[in-house]
RODO-2510 file (C-alpha; in nm, 4 decimals, decimal comma):
residues 167
     n   res          X          Y          Z
     1     m     8,7335    11,0357    11,5086
     2     s     8,9881    10,8323    11,7007
     3     q     9,1563    10,6953    11,3881
     4     k     9,1963    10,8898    11,0671
     5     q     8,8925    10,7407    10,8959
     6     t     8,8478    10,8337    10,5326
     7     a     8,5817    10,5898    10,4117
     8     p     8,2339    10,7288    10,4746
     9     l     8,0609    10,6216    10,7963
    10     v     7,7369    10,8066    10,7280
    11     g     7,5324    10,8127    10,4110
    12     i     7,3102    11,1126    10,3461
    13     a     7,0423    11,0295    10,0924
    14     m     6,7830    11,2610     9,9474
    15     g     6,4953    11,2140     9,7096
    16     s     6,6076    11,4838     9,4664
    17     r     6,8832    11,7378     9,4102
    18     s     6,6459    12,0117     9,5261
    19     d     6,6573    11,8627     9,8779
    20     w     7,0276    11,9482     9,9125
    21     d     6,9631    12,2980    10,0491
    22     i     6,8091    12,1294    10,3546
    23     m     7,0229    11,8145    10,3733
    24     a     7,3468    12,0140    10,3443
    25     h     7,2953    12,1041    10,7102
    26     a     7,3423    11,7398    10,8119
    27     s     7,6591    11,7322    10,6050
    28     e     7,7883    12,0498    10,7705
    29     v     7,7367    11,9008    11,1171
    30     l     7,9218    11,5840    11,0198
    31     d     8,2034    11,7935    10,8710
    32     s     8,2327    11,9933    11,1927
    33     f     8,2899    11,6699    11,3878
    34     g     8,5258    11,5256    11,1274
    35     v     8,2888    11,2395    11,0435
    36     p     8,3453    11,1096    10,6903
    37     h     8,0237    11,0853    10,4939
    38     e     7,8782    11,0790    10,1471
    39     s     7,5730    11,2408     9,9942
    40     v     7,3624    11,0793     9,7221
    41     v     7,0374    11,1399     9,5372
    42     l     6,8160    10,8319     9,5448
    43     s     6,4521    10,8416     9,4487
    44     a     6,2218    10,5789     9,5922
    45     h     5,9950    10,6363     9,2933
    46     r     6,2281    10,7157     9,0022
    47     t     6,5329    10,5009     9,0879
    48     p     6,4020    10,2256     9,3162
    49     e     6,6578     9,9647     9,2077
    50     r     6,9477    10,1988     9,2835
    51     m     6,7883    10,2953     9,6165
    52     f     6,7503     9,9298     9,7200
    53     s     7,1070     9,8498     9,6113
    54     y     7,2389    10,1419     9,8142
    55     g     7,0549    10,0215    10,1241
    56     k     7,1556     9,6584    10,0812
    57     e     7,5236     9,7402    10,0166
    58     a     7,5606    10,0074    10,2868
    59     i     7,6888     9,7809    10,5656
    60     g     7,9374     9,6058    10,3374
    61     r     8,0762     9,9452    10,2350
    62     g     8,1339    10,0425    10,5989
    63     l     7,8449    10,2815    10,6488
    64     q     7,7104    10,2820    11,0035
    65     v     7,4219    10,5306    10,9885
    66     l     7,1981    10,6559    10,7094
    67     i     7,0222    10,9918    10,7020
    68     a     6,7399    11,0101    10,4491
    69     g     6,5545    11,3247    10,3577
    70     a     6,2521    11,3490    10,1335
    71     g     5,9508    11,5680    10,0761
    72     g     5,5966    11,5066     9,9622
    73     a     5,5161    11,1360     9,9757
    74     a     5,8592    11,0929    10,1392
    75     h     5,8976    10,7196    10,0882
    76     l     6,2788    10,7224    10,0728
    77     p     6,3564    10,6888    10,4477
    78     g     6,1174    10,3986    10,4979
    79     m     6,2170    10,2171    10,1829
    80     l     6,5864    10,2483    10,2737
    81     a     6,5056    10,1154    10,6209
    82     s     6,3399     9,8150    10,4574
    83     a     6,6667     9,7360    10,2755
    84     t     6,9139     9,7568    10,5678
    85     t     6,9477     9,6991    10,9401
    86     l     7,1438    10,0225    10,9804
    87     p     6,9707    10,3043    11,1661
    88     v     6,7969    10,5294    10,9150
    89     l     6,7219    10,8786    11,0426
    90     g     6,4345    11,0420    10,8559
    91     v     6,4244    11,4114    10,7700
    92     p     6,1006    11,5535    10,6295
    93     v     6,1872    11,8126    10,3651
    94     a     5,9535    12,1065    10,3169
    95     r     5,9087    12,1721     9,9479
    96     a     5,8848    12,5388     9,8497
    97     d     5,5838    12,4656     9,6277
    98     s     5,3976    12,2624     9,8912
    99     m     5,0973    12,4140    10,0640
   100     l     5,1472    12,1596    10,3417
   101     r     5,4943    12,2971    10,4310
   102     g     5,6452    11,9549    10,4981
   103     m     5,3604    11,8136    10,7069
   104     d     5,2892    11,5592    10,4328
   105     a     5,6507    11,4412    10,4464
   106     l     5,6523    11,4348    10,8268
   107     l     5,3407    11,2200    10,8432
   108     s     5,4669    10,9896    10,5697
   109     i     5,7994    10,9270    10,7430
   110     v     5,6744    10,9043    11,0992
   111     q     5,3944    10,6564    11,0189
   112     m     5,6164    10,3561    10,9560
   113     p     5,4694    10,0137    11,0160
   114     r     5,5764     9,8254    11,3247
   115     g     5,9059     9,6475    11,2673
   116     v     6,0602     9,8978    11,0230
   117     p     6,1729    10,1869    11,2434
   118     v     6,2700    10,5263    11,1071
   119     p     6,3486    10,7715    11,3875
   120     t     6,2068    11,0935    11,2447
   121     l     6,3408    11,4425    11,3050
   122     a     6,1829    11,7855    11,2633
   123     i     6,0826    11,9311    10,9291
   124     g     6,3531    12,1099    10,7323
   125     v     6,6794    12,2620    10,8551
   126     p     6,6303    12,1806    11,2269
   127     g     6,5638    11,8176    11,1356
   128     a     6,8661    11,7896    10,9068
   129     t     7,0892    11,9533    11,1675
   130     n     6,9627    11,7225    11,4414
   131     a     6,9946    11,4206    11,2130
   132     g     7,3634    11,5045    11,1751
   133     l     7,3985    11,5391    11,5520
   134     s     7,2078    11,2136    11,6071
   135     a     7,4397    11,0316    11,3672
   136     v     7,7368    11,1706    11,5621
   137     a     7,5830    11,0483    11,8886
   138     i     7,5310    10,6996    11,7440
   139     l     7,8901    10,6835    11,6208
   140     a     8,0169    10,8232    11,9521
   141     l     7,8905    10,5113    12,1303
   142     r     8,2007    10,3332    11,9950
   143     d     8,4396    10,6262    11,9579
   144     p     8,5663    10,7944    12,2775
   145     d     8,7228    11,0847    12,0863
   146     l     8,3979    11,1574    11,9103
   147     q     8,2160    11,1281    12,2441
   148     r     8,4473    11,3951    12,3898
   149     q     8,3815    11,6214    12,0908
   150     l     8,0078    11,5774    12,1371
   151     e     8,0334    11,6563    12,5083
   152     q     8,2346    11,9699    12,4261
   153     y     7,9746    12,0732    12,1679
   154     r     7,6957    12,0322    12,4244
   155     e     7,8915    12,2309    12,6822
   156     e     7,9402    12,5107    12,4293
   157     q     7,5647    12,5065    12,3653
   158     r     7,4956    12,5388    12,7388
   159     a     7,7527    12,8167    12,7814
   160     r     7,5987    13,0212    12,4982
   161     i     7,2593    13,0084    12,6638
   162     a     7,4029    13,0894    13,0073
   163     e     7,5715    13,3990    12,8598
   164     e     7,2611    13,5373    12,6913
   165     t     7,1014    13,8409    12,8454
   166     l     6,7895    14,0255    12,7467
   167     p     6,7450    14,4033    12,7430
***
């Protein structure tokens, strides 16, 4: 980040504490880029008032992007998006006890009604990781230092592939 920012710029929300093993990957990406963020448990079904307050107050608190992960019915990303104009990146979480392996969450998040967008990432760890990277890319639009870090990251990704050889 170009200035030493300490207040969170990204909010990571999840439907329950059990989602942290997936959503921690978004946090790790943000940490690796030095992006200040916070992580909260907000249930669209069990704590709707707190969830709506979080969404409505996010801009005033300086947040610029929200990442929301949920499994099953997965209403959290869409309901947060209904409470704020910030970009809300949706991450479908695969529940260990679900026979649908996150497909229910994916379909719930991706089928938002017109006018309430929730860009939706892949199920599980790849989705959480890419949500973190997407949040970095959004923030990098206004932060040249972060943009350079992102370009370096992408170059390192390309170099790793270029160096791979198969037996």
